[in-house]
C-alpha positions in Angstrom: -16.5 58.5 -29.5 -16.7 61.4 -27.1 -15.2 60.9 -23.7 -18.5 61.2 -21.9 -19.9 58.5 -24.1 -17.0 56.2 -23.1 -17.7 56.9 -19.4 -21.4 56.1 -19.9 -20.5 52.9 -21.7 -18.2 52.0 -18.7 -21.0 52.6 -16.3 -23.0 49.9 -18.2 -20.5 47.2 -17.6 -22.0 44.5 -15.4 -20.0 43.5 -12.4 -20.2 41.4 -9.2 -21.1 44.0 -6.5 -20.1 41.7 -3.7 -16.7 40.4 -5.0 -15.4 43.4 -7.0 -13.9 45.9 -4.6 -12.4 48.3 -7.2 -15.4 48.8 -9.4 -17.4 50.9 -6.9 -14.4 53.3 -6.7 -14.3 53.5 -10.5 -18.0 54.1 -10.7 -17.7 56.9 -8.1 -14.9 58.5 -10.1 -17.0 58.2 -13.4 -19.9 60.0 -11.8 -17.6 62.7 -10.4 -16.2 63.2 -14.0 -19.7 63.5 -15.4 -20.8 66.0 -12.8 -17.6 68.0 -13.4 -18.3 67.8 -17.2 -21.6 69.4 -16.7 -20.7 72.0 -14.0 -21.5 75.5 -15.3 -21.6 74.2 -18.9 -25.0 74.2 -20.5 -23.7 72.7 -23.7 -22.4 69.7 -21.9 -25.5 69.4 -19.8 -27.5 69.2 -23.1 -25.2 66.5 -24.4 -25.6 64.3 -21.3 -29.3 64.8 -20.8 -29.9 62.9 -24.1 -28.5 59.8 -22.4 -30.7 59.9 -19.2 -33.0 56.9 -18.8 -35.8 56.9 -16.4 -37.0 53.5 -17.6 -34.3 51.4 -15.9 -35.8 48.1 -17.0 -35.5 49.0 -20.7 -32.4 51.3 -20.5 -30.1 51.0 -23.4 -26.4 50.3 -22.9 -24.6 53.5 -22.6 -27.5 55.4 -21.1 -27.5 56.9 -17.6 -29.9 54.8 -15.5 -31.1 56.5 -12.3 -31.3 53.9 -9.6 -28.6 54.9 -7.0 -27.9 58.0 -4.9 -24.7 58.4 -7.1 -26.8 58.4 -10.3 -29.3 60.8 -8.8 -26.5 63.1 -7.9 -25.3 63.0 -11.4 -28.8 63.6 -12.8 -29.0 66.7 -10.6 -25.7 67.9 -12.0 -27.0 67.5 -15.5 -30.0 69.8 -14.8 -28.5 72.1 -12.2 -28.9 75.9 -13.0 -30.3 75.1 -16.5 -33.9 76.2 -16.6 -34.1 75.8 -20.3 -33.1 72.1 -20.1 -35.4 71.5 -17.2 -38.4 73.0 -19.0 -37.6 71.1 -22.2 -37.3 67.8 -20.4 -40.9 68.1 -19.3 -41.9 67.6 -23.0 -40.1 64.3 -23.4 
């Protein structure tokens, strides 16, 4: 399994948002990793874009749902400065 896939699986783990004080920090670090993984790297952007889910109700485990500001920021990182990926995603 590739490291970005492990991070995406981790982001799918359910947790108690009120009681778990460490999980939000780990989620933030996970998103920072994914954004760094994509920064100025079109190949990695292409790898991650395959996991983006805009259908949050039916999103598969290990996909990147886009519900929070953190997730939107990661989504932007996936497509940033990659016009080919942006134009190809319009055909999905």
